[in-house]
Structure formats: C-alpha cells, structure tokens
N, CA, C, O and CB atoms as a CASP TS submission, in Angstrom:
PFRMAT TS
TARGET T0000
AUTHOR 0000-0000-0000
METHOD Language model
MODEL 1
PARENT N/A
ATOM      1  N   UNK     1      90.606 -53.930  87.336  1.00  0.00           N
ATOM      2  CA  UNK     1      89.765 -53.172  86.428  1.00  0.00           C
ATOM      3  C   UNK     1      90.464 -51.881  85.987  1.00  0.00           C
ATOM      4  O   UNK     1      90.489 -51.556  84.800  1.00  0.00           O
ATOM      5  CB  UNK     1      88.421 -52.855  87.091  1.00  0.00           C
ATOM      6  N   UNK     2      91.033 -51.144  86.959  1.00  0.00           N
ATOM      7  CA  UNK     2      91.698 -49.888  86.607  1.00  0.00           C
ATOM      8  C   UNK     2      92.891 -50.129  85.695  1.00  0.00           C
ATOM      9  O   UNK     2      93.158 -49.328  84.800  1.00  0.00           O
ATOM     10  CB  UNK     2      92.148 -49.152  87.866  1.00  0.00           C
ATOM     11  N   UNK     3      93.610 -51.222  85.913  1.00  0.00           N
ATOM     12  CA  UNK     3      94.751 -51.538  85.059  1.00  0.00           C
ATOM     13  C   UNK     3      94.301 -51.786  83.630  1.00  0.00           C
ATOM     14  O   UNK     3      94.964 -51.345  82.690  1.00  0.00           O
ATOM     15  CB  UNK     3      95.503 -52.759  85.594  1.00  0.00           C
ATOM     16  N   UNK     4      93.191 -52.481  83.450  1.00  0.00           N
ATOM     17  CA  UNK     4      92.655 -52.746  82.116  1.00  0.00           C
ATOM     18  C   UNK     4      92.228 -51.449  81.447  1.00  0.00           C
ATOM     19  O   UNK     4      92.515 -51.236  80.269  1.00  0.00           O
ATOM     20  CB  UNK     4      91.471 -53.721  82.190  1.00  0.00           C
ATOM     21  N   UNK     5      91.546 -50.582  82.186  1.00  0.00           N
ATOM     22  CA  UNK     5      91.121 -49.292  81.644  1.00  0.00           C
ATOM     23  C   UNK     5      92.335 -48.444  81.269  1.00  0.00           C
ATOM     24  O   UNK     5      92.354 -47.817  80.210  1.00  0.00           O
ATOM     25  CB  UNK     5      90.237 -48.542  82.663  1.00  0.00           C
ATOM     26  N   UNK     6      93.342 -48.425  82.132  1.00  0.00           N
ATOM     27  CA  UNK     6      94.555 -47.667  81.843  1.00  0.00           C
ATOM     28  C   UNK     6      95.226 -48.184  80.572  1.00  0.00           C
ATOM     29  O   UNK     6      95.640 -47.397  79.722  1.00  0.00           O
ATOM     30  CB  UNK     6      95.530 -47.741  83.028  1.00  0.00           C
ATOM     31  N   UNK     7      95.331 -49.492  80.446  1.00  0.00           N
ATOM     32  CA  UNK     7      95.976 -50.085  79.265  1.00  0.00           C
ATOM     33  C   UNK     7      95.204 -49.726  78.003  1.00  0.00           C
ATOM     34  O   UNK     7      95.807 -49.403  76.980  1.00  0.00           O
ATOM     35  CB  UNK     7      96.076 -51.620  79.409  1.00  0.00           C
ATOM     36  N   UNK     8      93.875 -49.779  78.065  1.00  0.00           N
ATOM     37  CA  UNK     8      93.060 -49.437  76.897  1.00  0.00           C
ATOM     38  C   UNK     8      93.247 -47.969  76.526  1.00  0.00           C
ATOM     39  O   UNK     8      93.435 -47.651  75.352  1.00  0.00           O
ATOM     40  CB  UNK     8      91.570 -49.733  77.170  1.00  0.00           C
ATOM     41  N   UNK     9      93.198 -47.077  77.503  1.00  0.00           N
ATOM     42  CA  UNK     9      93.387 -45.648  77.245  1.00  0.00           C
ATOM     43  C   UNK     9      94.789 -45.379  76.704  1.00  0.00           C
ATOM     44  O   UNK     9      94.957 -44.597  75.768  1.00  0.00           O
ATOM     45  CB  UNK     9      93.147 -44.831  78.529  1.00  0.00           C
ATOM     46  N   UNK    10      95.779 -46.017  77.285  1.00  0.00           N
ATOM     47  CA  UNK    10      97.162 -45.861  76.816  1.00  0.00           C
ATOM     48  C   UNK    10      97.282 -46.288  75.355  1.00  0.00           C
ATOM     49  O   UNK    10      97.924 -45.599  74.562  1.00  0.00           O
ATOM     50  CB  UNK    10      98.132 -46.685  77.695  1.00  0.00           C
ATOM     51  N   UNK    11      96.678 -47.403  74.995  1.00  0.00           N
ATOM     52  CA  UNK    11      96.726 -47.890  73.614  1.00  0.00           C
ATOM     53  C   UNK    11      96.035 -46.927  72.658  1.00  0.00           C
ATOM     54  O   UNK    11      96.519 -46.701  71.549  1.00  0.00           O
ATOM     55  CB  UNK    11      96.081 -49.271  73.514  1.00  0.00           C
ATOM     56  N   UNK    12      94.913 -46.359  73.077  1.00  0.00           N
ATOM     57  CA  UNK    12      94.204 -45.395  72.234  1.00  0.00           C
ATOM     58  C   UNK    12      95.063 -44.152  72.016  1.00  0.00           C
ATOM     59  O   UNK    12      95.170 -43.659  70.893  1.00  0.00           O
ATOM     60  CB  UNK    12      92.848 -45.008  72.870  1.00  0.00           C
ATOM     61  N   UNK    13      95.671 -43.647  73.082  1.00  0.00           N
ATOM     62  CA  UNK    13      96.525 -42.456  72.967  1.00  0.00           C
ATOM     63  C   UNK    13      97.719 -42.742  72.073  1.00  0.00           C
ATOM     64  O   UNK    13      98.048 -41.923  71.215  1.00  0.00           O
ATOM     65  CB  UNK    13      97.004 -41.991  74.354  1.00  0.00           C
ATOM     66  N   UNK    14      98.372 -43.877  72.249  1.00  0.00           N
ATOM     67  CA  UNK    14      99.532 -44.225  71.425  1.00  0.00           C
ATOM     68  C   UNK    14      99.133 -44.372  69.966  1.00  0.00           C
ATOM     69  O   UNK    14      99.853 -43.911  69.081  1.00  0.00           O
ATOM     70  CB  UNK    14     100.181 -45.521  71.926  1.00  0.00           C
ATOM     71  N   UNK    15      98.008 -45.001  69.703  1.00  0.00           N
ATOM     72  CA  UNK    15      97.549 -45.178  68.325  1.00  0.00           C
ATOM     73  C   UNK    15      97.225 -43.835  67.697  1.00  0.00           C
ATOM     74  O   UNK    15      97.527 -43.609  66.525  1.00  0.00           O
ATOM     75  CB  UNK    15      96.319 -46.097  68.276  1.00  0.00           C
ATOM     76  N   UNK    16      96.613 -42.940  68.465  1.00  0.00           N
ATOM     77  CA  UNK    16      96.262 -41.624  67.965  1.00  0.00           C
ATOM     78  C   UNK    16      97.508 -40.820  67.630  1.00  0.00           C
ATOM     79  O   UNK    16      97.526 -40.106  66.627  1.00  0.00           O
ATOM     80  CB  UNK    16      95.412 -40.879  68.983  1.00  0.00           C
ATOM     81  N   UNK    17      98.551 -40.922  68.448  1.00  0.00           N
ATOM     82  CA  UNK    17      99.788 -40.176  68.205  1.00  0.00           C
ATOM     83  C   UNK    17     100.525 -40.696  66.984  1.00  0.00           C
ATOM     84  O   UNK    17     101.264 -39.948  66.344  1.00  0.00           O
ATOM     85  CB  UNK    17     100.698 -40.246  69.424  1.00  0.00           C
ATOM     86  N   UNK    18     100.337 -41.967  66.650  1.00  0.00           N
ATOM     87  CA  UNK    18     101.102 -42.548  65.560  1.00  0.00           C
ATOM     88  C   UNK    18     100.437 -42.371  64.200  1.00  0.00           C
ATOM     89  O   UNK    18     101.023 -42.722  63.177  1.00  0.00           O
ATOM     90  CB  UNK    18     101.322 -44.002  65.822  1.00  0.00           C
ATOM     91  N   UNK    19      99.217 -41.827  64.177  1.00  0.00           N
ATOM     92  CA  UNK    19      98.513 -41.644  62.917  1.00  0.00           C
ATOM     93  C   UNK    19      99.085 -40.421  62.206  1.00  0.00           C
ATOM     94  O   UNK    19      99.184 -39.339  62.784  1.00  0.00           O
ATOM     95  CB  UNK    19      96.983 -41.489  63.148  1.00  0.00           C
ATOM     96  N   UNK    20      99.458 -40.612  60.947  1.00  0.00           N
ATOM     97  CA  UNK    20      99.967 -39.505  60.145  1.00  0.00           C
ATOM     98  C   UNK    20      99.198 -39.517  58.828  1.00  0.00           C
ATOM     99  O   UNK    20      99.054 -40.562  58.195  1.00  0.00           O
ATOM    100  CB  UNK    20     101.527 -39.620  59.909  1.00  0.00           C
ATOM    101  N   UNK    21      98.715 -38.377  58.431  1.00  0.00           N
ATOM    102  CA  UNK    21      97.932 -38.299  57.204  1.00  0.00           C
ATOM    103  C   UNK    21      98.813 -38.578  55.990  1.00  0.00           C
ATOM    104  O   UNK    21     100.033 -38.415  56.025  1.00  0.00           O
ATOM    105  CB  UNK    21      97.264 -36.919  57.076  1.00  0.00           C
ATOM    106  N   UNK    22      98.152 -39.002  54.918  1.00  0.00           N
ATOM    107  CA  UNK    22      98.871 -39.254  53.671  1.00  0.00           C
ATOM    108  C   UNK    22      99.479 -37.964  53.128  1.00  0.00           C
ATOM    109  O   UNK    22     100.550 -37.982  52.523  1.00  0.00           O
ATOM    110  CB  UNK    22      97.933 -39.881  52.627  1.00  0.00           C
ATOM    111  N   UNK    23      98.795 -36.853  53.347  1.00  0.00           N
ATOM    112  CA  UNK    23      99.322 -35.562  52.909  1.00  0.00           C
ATOM    113  C   UNK    23     100.620 -35.216  53.612  1.00  0.00           C
ATOM    114  O   UNK    23     101.553 -34.706  52.991  1.00  0.00           O
ATOM    115  CB  UNK    23      98.302 -34.469  53.151  1.00  0.00           C
ATOM    116  N   UNK    24     100.681 -35.493  54.905  1.00  0.00           N
ATOM    117  CA  UNK    24     101.893 -35.230  55.678  1.00  0.00           C
ATOM    118  C   UNK    24     103.023 -36.148  55.210  1.00  0.00           C
ATOM    119  O   UNK    24     104.164 -35.706  55.077  1.00  0.00           O
ATOM    120  CB  UNK    24     101.628 -35.425  57.191  1.00  0.00           C
ATOM    121  N   UNK    25     102.714 -37.411  54.961  1.00  0.00           N
ATOM    122  CA  UNK    25     103.725 -38.348  54.460  1.00  0.00           C
ATOM    123  C   UNK    25     104.266 -37.879  53.116  1.00  0.00           C
ATOM    124  O   UNK    25     105.466 -37.975  52.859  1.00  0.00           O
ATOM    125  CB  UNK    25     103.137 -39.768  54.332  1.00  0.00           C
ATOM    126  N   UNK    26     103.388 -37.376  52.263  1.00  0.00           N
ATOM    127  CA  UNK    26     103.814 -36.874  50.955  1.00  0.00           C
ATOM    128  C   UNK    26     104.773 -35.703  51.114  1.00  0.00           C
ATOM    129  O   UNK    26     105.778 -35.632  50.408  1.00  0.00           O
ATOM    130  CB  UNK    26     102.598 -36.451  50.117  1.00  0.00           C
ATOM    131  N   UNK    27     104.480 -34.784  52.029  1.00  0.00           N
ATOM    132  CA  UNK    27     105.373 -33.637  52.264  1.00  0.00           C
ATOM    133  C   UNK    27     106.735 -34.093  52.780  1.00  0.00           C
ATOM    134  O   UNK    27     107.768 -33.573  52.360  1.00  0.00           O
ATOM    135  CB  UNK    27     104.736 -32.656  53.266  1.00  0.00           C
ATOM    136  N   UNK    28     106.735 -35.060  53.685  1.00  0.00           N
ATOM    137  CA  UNK    28     107.994 -35.585  54.214  1.00  0.00           C
ATOM    138  C   UNK    28     108.824 -36.183  53.086  1.00  0.00           C
ATOM    139  O   UNK    28     110.021 -35.918  52.981  1.00  0.00           O
ATOM    140  CB  UNK    28     107.732 -36.642  55.309  1.00  0.00           C
ATOM    141  N   UNK    29     108.188 -36.989  52.246  1.00  0.00           N
ATOM    142  CA  UNK    29     108.916 -37.628  51.146  1.00  0.00           C
ATOM    143  C   UNK    29     109.437 -36.600  50.148  1.00  0.00           C
ATOM    144  O   UNK    29     110.526 -36.774  49.601  1.00  0.00           O
ATOM    145  CB  UNK    29     108.019 -38.636  50.430  1.00  0.00           C
ATOM    146  N   UNK    30     108.682 -35.534  49.902  1.00  0.00           N
ATOM    147  CA  UNK    30     109.160 -34.478  49.002  1.00  0.00           C
ATOM    148  C   UNK    30     110.413 -33.826  49.569  1.00  0.00           C
ATOM    149  O   UNK    30     111.363 -33.562  48.833  1.00  0.00           O
ATOM    150  CB  UNK    30     108.063 -33.415  48.775  1.00  0.00           C
ATOM    151  N   UNK    31     110.420 -33.567  50.867  1.00  0.00           N
ATOM    152  CA  UNK    31     111.604 -32.979  51.496  1.00  0.00           C
ATOM    153  C   UNK    31     112.809 -33.908  51.388  1.00  0.00           C
ATOM    154  O   UNK    31     113.906 -33.471  51.040  1.00  0.00           O
ATOM    155  CB  UNK    31     111.321 -32.657  52.965  1.00  0.00           C
ATOM    156  N   UNK    32     112.605 -35.185  51.686  1.00  0.00           N
ATOM    157  CA  UNK    32     113.704 -36.145  51.594  1.00  0.00           C
ATOM    158  C   UNK    32     114.181 -36.317  50.158  1.00  0.00           C
ATOM    159  O   UNK    32     115.378 -36.468  49.918  1.00  0.00           O
ATOM    160  CB  UNK    32     113.276 -37.492  52.162  1.00  0.00           C
ATOM    161  N   UNK    33     113.255 -36.296  49.203  1.00  0.00           N
ATOM    162  CA  UNK    33     113.635 -36.475  47.797  1.00  0.00           C
ATOM    163  C   UNK    33     114.610 -35.401  47.340  1.00  0.00           C
ATOM    164  O   UNK    33     115.507 -35.675  46.543  1.00  0.00           O
ATOM    165  CB  UNK    33     112.396 -36.458  46.906  1.00  0.00           C
ATOM    166  N   UNK    34     114.443 -34.190  47.835  1.00  0.00           N
ATOM    167  CA  UNK    34     115.373 -33.127  47.468  1.00  0.00           C
ATOM    168  C   UNK    34     116.790 -33.499  47.888  1.00  0.00           C
ATOM    169  O   UNK    34     117.739 -33.258  47.142  1.00  0.00           O
ATOM    170  CB  UNK    34     114.954 -31.791  48.112  1.00  0.00           C
ATOM    171  N   UNK    35     116.941 -34.074  49.059  1.00  0.00           N
ATOM    172  CA  UNK    35     118.266 -34.494  49.535  1.00  0.00           C
ATOM    173  C   UNK    35     118.734 -35.756  48.829  1.00  0.00           C
ATOM    174  O   UNK    35     119.891 -35.846  48.419  1.00  0.00           O
ATOM    175  CB  UNK    35     118.243 -34.726  51.047  1.00  0.00           C
ATOM    176  N   UNK    36     117.840 -36.736  48.685  1.00  0.00           N
ATOM    177  CA  UNK    36     118.231 -37.983  48.021  1.00  0.00           C
ATOM    178  C   UNK    36     118.770 -37.703  46.627  1.00  0.00           C
ATOM    179  O   UNK    36     119.737 -38.334  46.201  1.00  0.00           O
ATOM    180  CB  UNK    36     117.039 -38.953  47.942  1.00  0.00           C
ATOM    181  N   UNK    37     118.157 -36.761  45.909  1.00  0.00           N
ATOM    182  CA  UNK    37     118.582 -36.446  44.542  1.00  0.00           C
ATOM    183  C   UNK    37     119.950 -35.783  44.507  1.00  0.00           C
ATOM    184  O   UNK    37     120.568 -35.724  43.444  1.00  0.00           O
ATOM    185  CB  UNK    37     117.563 -35.545  43.872  1.00  0.00           C
ATOM    186  N   UNK    38     120.441 -35.283  45.632  1.00  0.00           N
ATOM    187  CA  UNK    38     121.801 -34.751  45.682  1.00  0.00           C
ATOM    188  C   UNK    38     122.834 -35.881  45.599  1.00  0.00           C
ATOM    189  O   UNK    38     123.954 -35.667  45.135  1.00  0.00           O
ATOM    190  CB  UNK    38     122.008 -33.934  46.971  1.00  0.00           C
ATOM    191  N   UNK    39     122.462 -37.061  46.042  1.00  0.00           N
ATOM    192  CA  UNK    39     123.406 -38.173  46.159  1.00  0.00           C
ATOM    193  C   UNK    39     123.119 -39.356  45.245  1.00  0.00           C
ATOM    194  O   UNK    39     124.004 -40.172  44.988  1.00  0.00           O
ATOM    195  CB  UNK    39     123.424 -38.647  47.558  1.00  0.00           C
ATOM    196  N   UNK    40     121.894 -39.454  44.756  1.00  0.00           N
ATOM    197  CA  UNK    40     121.493 -40.611  43.949  1.00  0.00           C
ATOM    198  C   UNK    40     120.696 -40.169  42.736  1.00  0.00           C
ATOM    199  O   UNK    40     120.105 -39.089  42.734  1.00  0.00           O
ATOM    200  CB  UNK    40     120.672 -41.598  44.787  1.00  0.00           C
ATOM    201  N   UNK    41     120.678 -41.010  41.697  1.00  0.00           N
ATOM    202  CA  UNK    41     119.709 -40.878  40.611  1.00  0.00           C
ATOM    203  C   UNK    41     118.540 -41.776  40.987  1.00  0.00           C
ATOM    204  O   UNK    41     118.548 -42.975  40.707  1.00  0.00           O
ATOM    205  CB  UNK    41     120.330 -41.269  39.195  1.00  0.00           C
ATOM    206  N   UNK    42     117.550 -41.193  41.612  1.00  0.00           N
ATOM    207  CA  UNK    42     116.400 -41.944  42.121  1.00  0.00           C
ATOM    208  C   UNK    42     115.470 -42.250  40.951  1.00  0.00           C
ATOM    209  O   UNK    42     115.155 -41.367  40.154  1.00  0.00           O
ATOM    210  CB  UNK    42     115.646 -41.145  43.243  1.00  0.00           C
ATOM    211  N   UNK    43     115.031 -43.513  40.852  1.00  0.00           N
ATOM    212  CA  UNK    43     114.173 -43.879  39.730  1.00  0.00           C
ATOM    213  C   UNK    43     112.770 -44.308  40.152  1.00  0.00           C
ATOM    214  O   UNK    43     112.027 -44.876  39.351  1.00  0.00           O
ATOM    215  CB  UNK    43     114.816 -44.984  38.948  1.00  0.00           C
ATOM    216  N   UNK    44     112.409 -44.045  41.385  1.00  0.00           N
ATOM    217  CA  UNK    44     111.042 -44.334  41.828  1.00  0.00           C
ATOM    218  C   UNK    44     110.703 -43.455  43.014  1.00  0.00           C
ATOM    219  O   UNK    44     111.589 -42.932  43.689  1.00  0.00           O
ATOM    220  CB  UNK    44     110.876 -45.831  42.196  1.00  0.00           C
ATOM    221  N   UNK    45     109.427 -43.298  43.259  1.00  0.00           N
ATOM    222  CA  UNK    45     108.988 -42.556  44.430  1.00  0.00           C
ATOM    223  C   UNK    45     109.241 -43.413  45.668  1.00  0.00           C
ATOM    224  O   UNK    45     108.859 -44.583  45.687  1.00  0.00           O
ATOM    225  CB  UNK    45     107.483 -42.161  44.317  1.00  0.00           C
ATOM    226  N   UNK    46     109.871 -42.863  46.691  1.00  0.00           N
ATOM    227  CA  UNK    46     110.145 -43.648  47.900  1.00  0.00           C
ATOM    228  C   UNK    46     108.857 -44.048  48.621  1.00  0.00           C
ATOM    229  O   UNK    46     107.813 -43.413  48.473  1.00  0.00           O
ATOM    230  CB  UNK    46     111.045 -42.855  48.849  1.00  0.00           C
ATOM    231  N   UNK    47     108.965 -45.102  49.391  1.00  0.00           N
ATOM    232  CA  UNK    47     107.855 -45.484  50.264  1.00  0.00           C
ATOM    233  C   UNK    47     108.246 -45.115  51.689  1.00  0.00           C
ATOM    234  O   UNK    47     109.423 -45.137  52.049  1.00  0.00           O
ATOM    235  CB  UNK    47     107.518 -47.020  50.140  1.00  0.00           C
ATOM    236  N   UNK    48     107.254 -44.781  52.486  1.00  0.00           N
ATOM    237  CA  UNK    48     107.469 -44.360  53.864  1.00  0.00           C
ATOM    238  C   UNK    48     106.582 -45.199  54.761  1.00  0.00           C
ATOM    239  O   UNK    48     105.373 -45.288  54.549  1.00  0.00           O
ATOM    240  CB  UNK    48     107.177 -42.843  54.048  1.00  0.00           C
ATOM    241  N   UNK    49     107.188 -45.812  55.761  1.00  0.00           N
ATOM    242  CA  UNK    49     106.435 -46.586  56.737  1.00  0.00           C
ATOM    243  C   UNK    49     106.846 -46.134  58.132  1.00  0.00           C
ATOM    244  O   UNK    49     108.033 -46.070  58.452  1.00  0.00           O
ATOM    245  CB  UNK    49     106.670 -48.117  56.549  1.00  0.00           C
ATOM    246  N   UNK    50     105.856 -45.824  58.952  1.00  0.00           N
ATOM    247  CA  UNK    50     106.092 -45.392  60.324  1.00  0.00           C
ATOM    248  C   UNK    50     105.341 -46.342  61.248  1.00  0.00           C
ATOM    249  O   UNK    50     104.131 -46.524  61.121  1.00  0.00           O
ATOM    250  CB  UNK    50     105.641 -43.906  60.545  1.00  0.00           C
ATOM    251  N   UNK    51     106.073 -46.939  62.173  1.00  0.00           N
ATOM    252  CA  UNK    51     105.436 -47.817  63.158  1.00  0.00           C
ATOM    253  C   UNK    51     105.809 -47.323  64.552  1.00  0.00           C
ATOM    254  O   UNK    51     106.853 -46.704  64.754  1.00  0.00           O
ATOM    255  CB  UNK    51     105.869 -49.314  62.956  1.00  0.00           C
ATOM    256  N   UNK    52     104.940 -47.610  65.494  1.00  0.00           N
ATOM    257  CA  UNK    52     105.145 -47.183  66.876  1.00  0.00           C
ATOM    258  C   UNK    52     105.089 -48.412  67.764  1.00  0.00           C
ATOM    259  O   UNK    52     104.116 -49.165  67.751  1.00  0.00           O
ATOM    260  CB  UNK    52     104.082 -46.124  67.315  1.00  0.00           C
ATOM    261  N   UNK    53     106.147 -48.599  68.532  1.00  0.00           N
ATOM    262  CA  UNK    53     106.179 -49.707  69.477  1.00  0.00           C
ATOM    263  C   UNK    53     106.656 -49.166  70.818  1.00  0.00           C
ATOM    264  O   UNK    53     107.783 -48.686  70.942  1.00  0.00           O
ATOM    265  CB  UNK    53     107.104 -50.868  68.971  1.00  0.00           C
ATOM    266  N   UNK    54     105.797 -49.247  71.804  1.00  0.00           N
ATOM    267  CA  UNK    54     106.113 -48.784  73.167  1.00  0.00           C
ATOM    268  C   UNK    54     106.567 -47.324  73.195  1.00  0.00           C
ATOM    269  O   UNK    54     107.466 -46.963  73.954  1.00  0.00           O
ATOM    270  CB  UNK    54     107.200 -49.667  73.780  1.00  0.00           C
ATOM    271  N   UNK    55     105.943 -46.490  72.366  1.00  0.00           N
ATOM    272  CA  UNK    55     106.254 -45.068  72.376  1.00  0.00           C
ATOM    273  C   UNK    55     107.473 -44.665  71.573  1.00  0.00           C
ATOM    274  O   UNK    55     107.857 -43.495  71.578  1.00  0.00           O
ATOM    275  CB  UNK    55     106.440 -44.631  73.753  1.00  0.00           C
ATOM    276  N   UNK    56     108.092 -45.621  70.877  1.00  0.00           N
ATOM    277  CA  UNK    56     109.247 -45.323  70.029  1.00  0.00           C
ATOM    278  C   UNK    56     108.854 -45.540  68.575  1.00  0.00           C
ATOM    279  O   UNK    56     108.268 -46.564  68.225  1.00  0.00           O
ATOM    280  CB  UNK    56     110.475 -46.209  70.412  1.00  0.00           C
ATOM    281  N   UNK    57     109.182 -44.572  67.738  1.00  0.00           N
ATOM    282  CA  UNK    57     108.820 -44.651  66.326  1.00  0.00           C
ATOM    283  C   UNK    57     109.959 -45.253  65.504  1.00  0.00           C
ATOM    284  O   UNK    57     111.130 -44.930  65.704  1.00  0.00           O
ATOM    285  CB  UNK    57     108.456 -43.262  65.789  1.00  0.00           C
ATOM    286  N   UNK    58     109.590 -46.120  64.590  1.00  0.00           N
ATOM    287  CA  UNK    58     110.540 -46.643  63.607  1.00  0.00           C
ATOM    288  C   UNK    58     110.094 -46.080  62.267  1.00  0.00           C
ATOM    289  O   UNK    58     108.960 -46.297  61.839  1.00  0.00           O
ATOM    290  CB  UNK    58     110.589 -48.242  63.598  1.00  0.00           C
ATOM    291  N   UNK    59     110.990 -45.355  61.608  1.00  0.00           N
ATOM    292  CA  UNK    59     110.689 -44.709  60.338  1.00  0.00           C
ATOM    293  C   UNK    59     111.552 -45.360  59.268  1.00  0.00           C
ATOM    294  O   UNK    59     112.779 -45.376  59.364  1.00  0.00           O
ATOM    295  CB  UNK    59     110.934 -43.163  60.405  1.00  0.00           C
ATOM    296  N   UNK    60     110.894 -45.891  58.255  1.00  0.00           N
ATOM    297  CA  UNK    60     111.618 -46.543  57.164  1.00  0.00           C
ATOM    298  C   UNK    60     111.257 -45.854  55.853  1.00  0.00           C
ATOM    299  O   UNK    60     110.084 -45.716  55.506  1.00  0.00           O
ATOM    300  CB  UNK    60     111.289 -48.069  57.101  1.00  0.00           C
ATOM    301  N   UNK    61     112.292 -45.426  55.132  1.00  0.00           N
ATOM    302  CA  UNK    61     112.125 -44.844  53.809  1.00  0.00           C
ATOM    303  C   UNK    61     112.907 -45.728  52.845  1.00  0.00           C
ATOM    304  O   UNK    61     114.104 -45.956  53.018  1.00  0.00           O
ATOM    305  CB  UNK    61     112.616 -43.338  53.758  1.00  0.00           C
ATOM    306  N   UNK    62     112.208 -46.221  51.829  1.00  0.00           N
ATOM    307  CA  UNK    62     112.835 -47.146  50.881  1.00  0.00           C
ATOM    308  C   UNK    62     112.650 -46.594  49.467  1.00  0.00           C
ATOM    309  O   UNK    62     111.562 -46.160  49.088  1.00  0.00           O
ATOM    310  CB  UNK    62     112.224 -48.590  51.005  1.00  0.00           C
ATOM    311  N   UNK    63     113.742 -46.623  48.700  1.00  0.00           N
ATOM    312  CA  UNK    63     113.662 -46.221  47.298  1.00  0.00           C
ATOM    313  C   UNK    63     114.740 -46.944  46.515  1.00  0.00           C
ATOM    314  O   UNK    63     115.688 -47.484  47.085  1.00  0.00           O
ATOM    315  CB  UNK    63     113.807 -44.685  47.145  1.00  0.00           C
ATOM    316  N   UNK    64     114.581 -46.946  45.204  1.00  0.00           N
ATOM    317  CA  UNK    64     115.598 -47.515  44.322  1.00  0.00           C
ATOM    318  C   UNK    64     116.276 -46.385  43.572  1.00  0.00           C
ATOM    319  O   UNK    64     115.659 -45.370  43.247  1.00  0.00           O
ATOM    320  CB  UNK    64     114.980 -48.547  43.333  1.00  0.00           C
ATOM    321  N   UNK    65     117.561 -46.583  43.304  1.00  0.00           N
ATOM    322  CA  UNK    65     118.331 -45.582  42.566  1.00  0.00           C
ATOM    323  C   UNK    65     119.107 -46.276  41.455  1.00  0.00           C
ATOM    324  O   UNK    65     119.526 -47.425  41.594  1.00  0.00           O
ATOM    325  CB  UNK    65     119.296 -44.804  43.512  1.00  0.00           C
ATOM    326  N   UNK    66     119.290 -45.558  40.352  1.00  0.00           N
ATOM    327  CA  UNK    66     120.052 -46.108  39.231  1.00  0.00           C
ATOM    328  C   UNK    66     121.550 -45.997  39.475  1.00  0.00           C
ATOM    329  O   UNK    66     122.322 -46.835  39.010  1.00  0.00           O
ATOM    330  CB  UNK    66     119.681 -45.392  37.934  1.00  0.00           C
ATOM    331  N   UNK    67     121.954 -44.976  40.196  1.00  0.00           N
ATOM    332  CA  UNK    67     123.384 -44.828  40.488  1.00  0.00           C
ATOM    333  C   UNK    67     123.582 -43.902  41.669  1.00  0.00           C
ATOM    334  O   UNK    67     122.692 -43.144  42.055  1.00  0.00           O
ATOM    335  CB  UNK    67     124.146 -44.295  39.260  1.00  0.00           C
ATOM    336  N   UNK    68     124.783 -43.987  42.231  1.00  0.00           N
ATOM    337  CA  UNK    68     125.207 -43.062  43.278  1.00  0.00           C
ATOM    338  C   UNK    68     126.026 -41.976  42.601  1.00  0.00           C
ATOM    339  O   UNK    68     126.961 -42.273  41.859  1.00  0.00           O
ATOM    340  CB  UNK    68     126.033 -43.790  44.411  1.00  0.00           C
ATOM    341  N   UNK    69     125.685 -40.740  42.848  1.00  0.00           N
ATOM    342  CA  UNK    69     126.402 -39.632  42.225  1.00  0.00           C
ATOM    343  C   UNK    69     127.748 -39.434  42.885  1.00  0.00           C
ATOM    344  O   UNK    69     127.908 -39.664  44.084  1.00  0.00           O
ATOM    345  CB  UNK    69     125.584 -38.344  42.300  1.00  0.00           C
ATOM    346  N   UNK    70     128.709 -39.009  42.094  1.00  0.00           N
ATOM    347  CA  UNK    70     130.042 -38.705  42.636  1.00  0.00           C
ATOM    348  C   UNK    70     130.015 -37.300  43.227  1.00  0.00           C
ATOM    349  O   UNK    70     129.423 -36.381  42.662  1.00  0.00           O
ATOM    350  CB  UNK    70     131.152 -38.824  41.529  1.00  0.00           C
ATOM    351  N   UNK    71     130.654 -37.159  44.347  1.00  0.00           N
ATOM    352  CA  UNK    71     130.775 -35.838  44.949  1.00  0.00           C
ATOM    353  C   UNK    71     132.077 -35.796  45.719  1.00  0.00           C
ATOM    354  O   UNK    71     132.640 -36.829  46.083  1.00  0.00           O
ATOM    355  CB  UNK    71     129.562 -35.514  45.875  1.00  0.00           C
ATOM    356  N   UNK    72     132.540 -34.597  45.956  1.00  0.00           N
ATOM    357  CA  UNK    72     133.807 -34.404  46.649  1.00  0.00           C
ATOM    358  C   UNK    72     133.545 -33.793  48.022  1.00  0.00           C
ATOM    359  O   UNK    72     132.709 -32.904  48.173  1.00  0.00           O
ATOM    360  CB  UNK    72     134.761 -33.505  45.820  1.00  0.00           C
ATOM    361  N   UNK    73     134.262 -34.279  48.996  1.00  0.00           N
ATOM    362  CA  UNK    73     134.148 -33.743  50.351  1.00  0.00           C
ATOM    363  C   UNK    73     135.163 -32.622  50.498  1.00  0.00           C
ATOM    364  O   UNK    73     136.356 -32.813  50.263  1.00  0.00           O
ATOM    365  CB  UNK    73     134.373 -34.855  51.433  1.00  0.00           C
ATOM    366  N   UNK    74     134.676 -31.450  50.890  1.00  0.00           N
ATOM    367  CA  UNK    74     135.592 -30.325  51.087  1.00  0.00           C
ATOM    368  C   UNK    74     136.206 -30.435  52.473  1.00  0.00           C
ATOM    369  O   UNK    74     135.529 -30.769  53.445  1.00  0.00           O
ATOM    370  CB  UNK    74     134.861 -28.958  50.911  1.00  0.00           C
ATOM    371  N   UNK    75     137.486 -30.150  52.545  1.00  0.00           N
ATOM    372  CA  UNK    75     138.174 -30.209  53.845  1.00  0.00           C
ATOM    373  C   UNK    75     138.506 -28.841  54.349  1.00  0.00           C
ATOM    374  O   UNK    75     139.085 -28.704  55.426  1.00  0.00           O
ATOM    375  CB  UNK    75     139.437 -31.031  53.752  1.00  0.00           C
TER
END
C-alpha cells in the first residue's frame, strides 16, 4: 500500500514540476529566436516541446530556416 501511495505522490510531483505555462514557453522562444537569427534566416515561429521522463527533461526546439548565414570565426 505504501509503495502505491509513494508512486502516486511521486508521479504527481513530477507532473507538477514539468508543467510550464504558455507564457513562459513564449519567453523562452523569444530568447532563443534572438540567437537563432544570428545564424539563420528563420521563416517560422519555432515550436517548443518539453517532456519529462524519470526526472530528466527533454527539450526540443524545431524551426525552419531559409538559409544559414555566413559568419567568420575570430581566432
């Protein structure tokens, strides 16, 4: 019984930690877009997906770009 209760509580806590508001996701994407635009001609708003498995987050940001910008690496 205690193991079942622990598992249920653990799942609730993990689910609660993985919830991110749409407003927060929008702010994250705005920050990333500033960097993405340094390297690409982005032609769509990126999508953001965050999943949690066993306490580890997988963050995926996907976007399309028309081209990769040329840049020089300073040495």
